[in-house]
BAKOL-470645 format. One record per residue (C-alpha): residue number from 1; residue in one letter; x, y, z. Coordinates in Angstrom, 3 decimals. Last residue first. Layout:
REM residues N
{NUM, A, {X, Y, Z}}
...
END
This chain:
REM residues 314
{314, S, {-113.829, -73.945, 60.091}}
{313, Q, {-112.952, -70.291, 60.110}}
{312, V, {-114.440, -67.974, 62.712}}
{311, L, {-114.683, -64.457, 61.311}}
{310, R, {-113.520, -61.978, 63.924}}
{309, E, {-115.798, -58.966, 64.246}}
{308, W, {-115.479, -55.429, 62.862}}
{307, T, {-118.037, -52.757, 63.803}}
{306, G, {-120.753, -51.240, 61.608}}
{305, S, {-123.852, -52.376, 63.512}}
{304, E, {-124.639, -54.826, 60.703}}
{303, T, {-121.243, -56.413, 61.253}}
{302, R, {-118.168, -55.894, 59.069}}
{301, Q, {-115.942, -58.921, 58.713}}
{300, Y, {-112.576, -59.765, 60.235}}
{299, L, {-110.173, -62.497, 59.131}}
{298, Q, {-107.151, -63.771, 61.061}}
{297, P, {-104.848, -65.523, 58.656}}
{296, Q, {-104.542, -69.324, 58.478}}
{295, G, {-101.432, -71.276, 59.491}}
{294, G, {-103.619, -74.016, 60.908}}
{293, P, {-104.441, -71.830, 63.857}}
{292, F, {-103.004, -68.324, 63.449}}
{291, L, {-102.478, -66.719, 66.845}}
{290, S, {-100.716, -69.794, 68.250}}
{289, D, {-98.166, -69.566, 65.432}}
{288, S, {-96.949, -66.221, 66.790}}
{287, N, {-94.806, -67.900, 69.423}}
{286, P, {-93.813, -65.376, 72.069}}
{285, H, {-97.511, -64.499, 72.466}}
{284, S, {-97.868, -62.934, 75.927}}
{283, L, {-94.435, -61.300, 75.564}}
{282, L, {-95.442, -59.926, 72.163}}
{281, F, {-98.686, -58.531, 73.614}}
{280, E, {-96.825, -56.962, 76.528}}
{279, I, {-94.463, -55.287, 74.054}}
{278, T, {-97.388, -53.872, 72.085}}
{277, S, {-99.120, -52.641, 75.228}}
{276, K, {-95.889, -50.965, 76.365}}
{275, M, {-95.470, -49.246, 72.991}}
{274, H, {-99.056, -47.981, 73.053}}
{273, Q, {-98.621, -46.718, 76.611}}
{272, V, {-95.562, -44.773, 75.507}}
{271, F, {-97.231, -43.296, 72.417}}
{270, H, {-100.501, -42.206, 74.075}}
{269, P, {-99.540, -38.539, 74.401}}
{268, P, {-98.791, -38.105, 70.679}}
{267, E, {-95.096, -38.165, 69.697}}
{266, A, {-93.303, -34.930, 68.883}}
{265, M, {-90.480, -34.752, 71.426}}
{264, P, {-89.330, -38.336, 70.914}}
{263, S, {-89.247, -38.213, 67.092}}
{262, T, {-87.814, -41.451, 65.659}}
{261, S, {-89.245, -43.268, 68.675}}
{260, L, {-88.152, -46.378, 70.560}}
{259, Y, {-84.913, -45.131, 72.130}}
{258, K, {-85.673, -41.659, 73.430}}
{257, L, {-89.401, -42.164, 73.905}}
{256, I, {-88.879, -45.319, 75.916}}
{255, T, {-86.228, -43.612, 78.040}}
{254, A, {-88.438, -40.592, 78.711}}
{253, D, {-91.383, -42.795, 79.687}}
{252, S, {-89.194, -44.503, 82.250}}
{251, Q, {-88.066, -48.086, 81.867}}
{250, S, {-89.518, -51.152, 83.577}}
{249, L, {-91.572, -52.264, 80.580}}
{248, W, {-88.594, -51.791, 78.274}}
{247, F, {-86.636, -54.692, 79.731}}
{246, A, {-89.469, -57.063, 78.788}}
{245, I, {-87.962, -56.796, 75.296}}
{244, N, {-85.350, -59.311, 76.406}}
{243, L, {-87.937, -62.088, 76.163}}
{242, D, {-87.412, -62.223, 72.426}}
{241, P, {-89.411, -64.934, 70.653}}
{240, T, {-88.850, -64.716, 66.899}}
{239, W, {-91.686, -63.323, 64.833}}
{238, Q, {-94.077, -64.675, 62.245}}
{237, C, {-97.332, -63.287, 60.970}}
{236, P, {-100.218, -65.133, 59.309}}
{235, G, {-101.265, -62.511, 58.866}}
{234, I, {-104.127, -60.065, 59.156}}
{233, K, {-106.972, -59.947, 56.632}}
{232, V, {-109.781, -57.387, 56.839}}
{231, L, {-112.712, -58.685, 54.820}}
{230, G, {-115.067, -56.837, 52.465}}
{229, S, {-115.014, -59.775, 50.031}}
{228, S, {-113.974, -57.962, 46.843}}
{227, S, {-112.349, -55.159, 48.842}}
{226, D, {-109.788, -57.487, 50.382}}
{225, Y, {-108.026, -55.487, 53.094}}
{224, I, {-104.793, -55.569, 55.099}}
{223, N, {-102.252, -55.029, 52.316}}
{222, I, {-98.809, -55.392, 53.834}}
{221, M, {-95.643, -53.325, 54.345}}
{220, E, {-92.937, -55.475, 55.953}}
{219, G, {-92.918, -56.915, 59.461}}
{218, G, {-90.037, -56.009, 61.746}}
{217, A, {-91.233, -57.227, 65.156}}
{216, F, {-92.678, -53.790, 65.964}}
{215, T, {-94.737, -53.992, 62.743}}
{214, R, {-96.251, -57.348, 63.610}}
{213, A, {-96.784, -56.285, 67.215}}
{212, S, {-98.752, -53.237, 66.085}}
{211, R, {-100.993, -55.463, 63.984}}
{210, L, {-101.593, -57.860, 66.851}}
{209, E, {-102.297, -54.996, 69.266}}
{208, E, {-104.851, -53.332, 66.979}}
{207, A, {-106.711, -56.509, 66.048}}
{206, P, {-109.574, -54.564, 64.429}}
{205, G, {-109.013, -51.870, 65.167}}
{204, K, {-107.906, -48.280, 65.525}}
{203, H, {-110.858, -46.665, 67.341}}
{202, P, {-110.598, -43.082, 68.606}}
{201, F, {-109.479, -41.985, 65.143}}
{200, S, {-108.349, -38.482, 64.293}}
{199, A, {-108.626, -36.741, 60.940}}
{198, P, {-107.204, -34.153, 58.552}}
{197, F, {-109.047, -34.445, 55.208}}
{196, V, {-108.813, -36.164, 51.816}}
{195, E, {-111.930, -36.076, 49.616}}
{194, G, {-112.091, -38.959, 47.143}}
{193, T, {-115.864, -38.723, 46.874}}
{192, K, {-117.085, -42.244, 47.677}}
{191, V, {-114.039, -43.588, 49.517}}
{190, N, {-113.746, -40.493, 51.701}}
{189, V, {-110.073, -40.303, 52.637}}
{188, G, {-108.912, -39.855, 56.210}}
{187, I, {-105.862, -38.149, 57.628}}
{186, G, {-103.692, -38.190, 60.736}}
{185, Y, {-100.916, -36.293, 62.509}}
{184, V, {-101.450, -32.882, 60.900}}
{183, I, {-99.543, -29.981, 62.466}}
{182, P, {-96.379, -31.995, 63.028}}
{181, R, {-93.946, -31.100, 65.828}}
{180, H, {-91.002, -28.759, 66.388}}
{179, I, {-90.278, -27.804, 69.987}}
{178, G, {-89.543, -24.251, 71.146}}
{177, K, {-92.747, -23.973, 73.138}}
{176, D, {-94.707, -25.239, 70.122}}
{175, V, {-93.036, -24.844, 66.740}}
{174, V, {-95.246, -26.016, 63.854}}
{173, D, {-94.389, -28.175, 60.871}}
{172, N, {-96.542, -29.704, 58.144}}
{171, M, {-95.227, -27.446, 55.345}}
{170, E, {-91.692, -28.047, 56.633}}
{169, T, {-92.065, -31.852, 56.309}}
{168, I, {-95.082, -32.659, 54.127}}
{167, C, {-98.441, -31.204, 53.134}}
{166, C, {-98.180, -32.044, 49.425}}
{165, T, {-101.758, -32.362, 48.212}}
{164, E, {-102.877, -32.675, 44.581}}
{163, L, {-99.784, -34.185, 42.950}}
{162, H, {-100.965, -35.475, 39.581}}
{161, F, {-99.302, -38.799, 38.820}}
{160, D, {-98.315, -39.992, 35.338}}
{159, E, {-97.583, -43.715, 35.002}}
{158, K, {-94.217, -45.230, 34.011}}
{157, Q, {-92.835, -45.147, 37.552}}
{156, K, {-89.464, -43.634, 38.490}}
{155, Q, {-90.909, -40.317, 39.655}}
{154, F, {-93.191, -42.081, 42.131}}
{153, A, {-90.083, -43.403, 43.886}}
{152, A, {-88.455, -39.958, 43.784}}
{151, M, {-91.463, -38.405, 45.501}}
{150, I, {-91.360, -41.047, 48.225}}
{149, N, {-87.602, -40.704, 48.690}}
{148, L, {-87.743, -36.903, 48.886}}
{147, S, {-90.383, -36.934, 51.625}}
{146, L, {-88.623, -39.766, 53.462}}
{145, K, {-85.365, -37.828, 53.610}}
{144, H, {-87.111, -34.711, 54.901}}
{143, S, {-89.000, -36.627, 57.566}}
{142, T, {-85.830, -38.243, 58.901}}
{141, K, {-84.158, -34.845, 59.042}}
{140, A, {-82.452, -35.871, 62.320}}
{139, D, {-83.615, -32.680, 64.020}}
{138, D, {-87.239, -33.059, 62.941}}
{137, N, {-88.782, -30.420, 60.688}}
{136, F, {-92.098, -32.208, 60.119}}
{135, G, {-93.407, -35.423, 58.554}}
{134, G, {-96.792, -36.141, 57.104}}
{133, V, {-99.188, -35.747, 54.199}}
{132, L, {-98.801, -36.751, 50.549}}
{131, H, {-101.807, -36.818, 48.190}}
{130, L, {-101.597, -38.237, 44.672}}
{129, E, {-104.138, -38.162, 41.855}}
{128, F, {-103.981, -40.764, 39.087}}
{127, R, {-105.988, -39.917, 35.989}}
{126, G, {-109.339, -40.627, 34.381}}
{125, E, {-110.564, -42.615, 31.421}}
{124, N, {-109.839, -46.178, 30.346}}
{123, C, {-111.510, -47.923, 33.280}}
{122, V, {-111.776, -51.720, 33.173}}
{121, N, {-108.466, -52.253, 34.971}}
{120, S, {-109.071, -49.736, 37.769}}
{119, L, {-109.024, -51.999, 40.833}}
{118, S, {-105.701, -53.567, 39.818}}
{117, T, {-104.379, -50.077, 39.054}}
{116, V, {-105.070, -48.907, 42.606}}
{115, A, {-103.369, -51.778, 44.437}}
{114, K, {-100.535, -51.865, 41.901}}
{113, I, {-99.741, -48.207, 42.568}}
{112, I, {-99.625, -48.721, 46.321}}
{111, L, {-97.499, -51.857, 45.995}}
{110, Q, {-95.028, -50.030, 43.753}}
{109, V, {-94.775, -47.232, 46.300}}
{108, E, {-93.986, -49.807, 48.982}}
{107, S, {-91.206, -51.385, 46.890}}
{106, W, {-89.359, -48.066, 46.628}}
{105, T, {-90.080, -46.967, 50.187}}
{104, S, {-88.745, -49.990, 52.018}}
{103, F, {-88.842, -49.230, 55.764}}
{102, G, {-89.212, -45.477, 55.193}}
{101, D, {-92.158, -45.104, 57.573}}
{100, C, {-95.089, -45.282, 55.161}}
{99, H, {-98.762, -45.421, 56.205}}
{98, A, {-100.677, -46.270, 53.018}}
{97, L, {-104.064, -45.198, 51.661}}
{96, C, {-105.410, -46.569, 48.388}}
{95, V, {-108.281, -45.354, 46.202}}
{94, A, {-110.278, -46.720, 43.279}}
{93, G, {-112.643, -44.042, 41.976}}
{92, S, {-112.608, -45.801, 38.606}}
{91, G, {-112.009, -42.689, 36.536}}
{90, T, {-110.449, -40.420, 39.144}}
{89, H, {-107.801, -42.946, 40.141}}
{88, R, {-106.715, -42.326, 43.727}}
{87, L, {-103.395, -42.509, 45.576}}
{86, V, {-103.179, -41.523, 49.223}}
{85, V, {-99.859, -41.572, 51.076}}
{84, L, {-99.432, -40.910, 54.790}}
{83, H, {-95.848, -40.106, 55.722}}
{82, C, {-93.962, -41.158, 58.862}}
{81, T, {-91.799, -38.620, 60.708}}
{80, T, {-94.735, -37.976, 63.041}}
{79, A, {-97.650, -40.072, 61.816}}
{78, D, {-99.954, -41.101, 64.668}}
{77, E, {-102.834, -41.298, 62.177}}
{76, S, {-104.533, -43.484, 59.564}}
{75, G, {-107.759, -43.490, 57.575}}
{74, I, {-109.923, -45.229, 55.007}}
{73, V, {-113.494, -43.924, 55.023}}
{72, S, {-116.753, -45.344, 53.660}}
{71, V, {-115.990, -49.047, 53.991}}
{70, C, {-118.357, -52.025, 53.996}}
{69, N, {-120.570, -51.187, 51.001}}
{68, D, {-117.614, -50.930, 48.618}}
{67, A, {-118.807, -49.610, 45.237}}
{66, P, {-116.775, -46.426, 45.759}}
{65, T, {-113.606, -48.506, 45.346}}
{64, T, {-111.052, -50.119, 47.690}}
{63, A, {-107.441, -50.056, 48.807}}
{62, A, {-105.598, -50.706, 52.068}}
{61, F, {-102.034, -50.127, 53.214}}
{60, E, {-99.922, -51.142, 56.187}}
{59, R, {-96.466, -50.188, 57.480}}
{58, Q, {-97.924, -48.120, 60.315}}
{57, Q, {-101.619, -48.797, 60.903}}
{56, V, {-104.541, -48.448, 58.503}}
{55, Y, {-108.064, -47.993, 59.858}}
{54, L, {-111.051, -48.976, 57.729}}
{53, L, {-114.022, -46.940, 58.915}}
{52, R, {-117.626, -47.890, 58.070}}
{51, K, {-118.605, -47.403, 61.717}}
{50, P, {-115.518, -46.258, 63.621}}
{49, D, {-116.803, -42.643, 63.594}}
{48, V, {-114.050, -40.290, 62.472}}
{47, D, {-113.150, -37.261, 64.580}}
{46, V, {-112.584, -34.765, 61.761}}
{45, V, {-109.732, -32.284, 62.215}}
{44, P, {-110.737, -28.851, 60.926}}
{43, K, {-108.942, -27.658, 57.776}}
{42, T, {-105.981, -25.353, 58.427}}
{41, R, {-103.434, -27.969, 57.343}}
{40, F, {-105.040, -28.337, 53.921}}
{39, A, {-105.048, -24.626, 53.044}}
{38, E, {-101.372, -24.232, 53.883}}
{37, A, {-100.571, -27.374, 51.929}}
{36, N, {-102.468, -26.136, 48.870}}
{35, E, {-100.644, -22.798, 48.976}}
{34, Q, {-97.288, -24.566, 49.303}}
{33, L, {-98.057, -26.777, 46.322}}
{32, H, {-99.058, -23.697, 44.307}}
{31, P, {-95.667, -22.200, 45.176}}
{30, Y, {-93.960, -24.663, 42.789}}
{29, K, {-90.253, -23.846, 42.585}}
{28, D, {-90.040, -22.575, 46.148}}
{27, F, {-92.037, -25.574, 47.378}}
{26, V, {-89.675, -27.982, 45.626}}
{25, E, {-86.606, -26.108, 46.831}}
{24, A, {-87.840, -26.375, 50.424}}
{23, T, {-88.263, -30.125, 49.931}}
{22, S, {-84.506, -30.354, 49.590}}
{21, K, {-81.799, -31.407, 47.150}}
{20, F, {-83.724, -30.626, 43.999}}
{19, R, {-81.886, -31.164, 40.705}}
{18, D, {-83.061, -34.765, 40.537}}
{17, L, {-86.629, -33.470, 40.642}}
{16, E, {-86.465, -31.887, 37.195}}
{15, R, {-87.834, -34.890, 35.357}}
{14, N, {-90.065, -35.044, 38.397}}
{13, W, {-92.402, -32.407, 37.011}}
{12, L, {-93.242, -34.657, 34.049}}
{11, K, {-93.897, -37.634, 36.330}}
{10, L, {-95.896, -35.506, 38.767}}
{9, A, {-98.359, -34.479, 36.104}}
{8, G, {-99.438, -31.355, 34.268}}
{7, V, {-96.394, -29.101, 34.516}}
{6, N, {-97.638, -25.521, 34.635}}
{5, E, {-101.355, -26.006, 34.998}}
{4, R, {-100.712, -28.553, 37.741}}
{3, F, {-98.391, -26.253, 39.665}}
{2, S, {-100.630, -23.226, 39.314}}
{1, M, {-99.742, -20.212, 37.202}}
END
């Protein structure tokens, strides 16, 4: 019998979750989840066209509905120990994707749920479907802890959640030349159909460096998108000038990986350059106020060609 046929919704299943001390026990108890994960990780990786894409970076989330004419796919990647969370309401079609790193899992799950419910107010029918992808068998078990924390956080909510995809930790792990790494690093969700699929993203804007700097400087999980206006909203952000971070620019790739990554051996090839670009951006803008004139956020709108452009505010 399948997992969903057996227990119905995640909330009901999670009444037993407190007895589980590992994700392995979860998959042993519900083999249907393992079968789904195995099927998901063998799907081809889709190289997503930036047109109509809304890219979500670490410690960000975005939500919209099928009526959105500006966004067709929400996506995120570069998840090693991080987890990518998709929550969708089948009645309204409202969907949210979040890139969670364990910064504040409990409050982040509440934000995800609120984002979807707020777009589903007029819909009485349908259910919440949950997709979890990310993590691997890392030595520090960071992935494992995050997997259990995310599931536990959904357990505590009053709503019922149907777990559709659970490709996490050991089910997203492969050993390559003796080194554990994730199989799926990124996913996209089709806003119109709700399909979730492995994905890669050559374009991660708008304002990629600014958004990375915000997270590097300790920013909390934020919603980056207003579906009612079709605008990406960044900031205003605040960080304290720290010229000491220039130290990292003179360090070797191995040193940067060792100290600035939760999974040094599993990072994608561009990780080090991404970290250096982020640090250079922070050094070029030690005072974040200059990036947000008048204390206003940076806004980006979709152009007719499908790209994002900065909206000049008067």
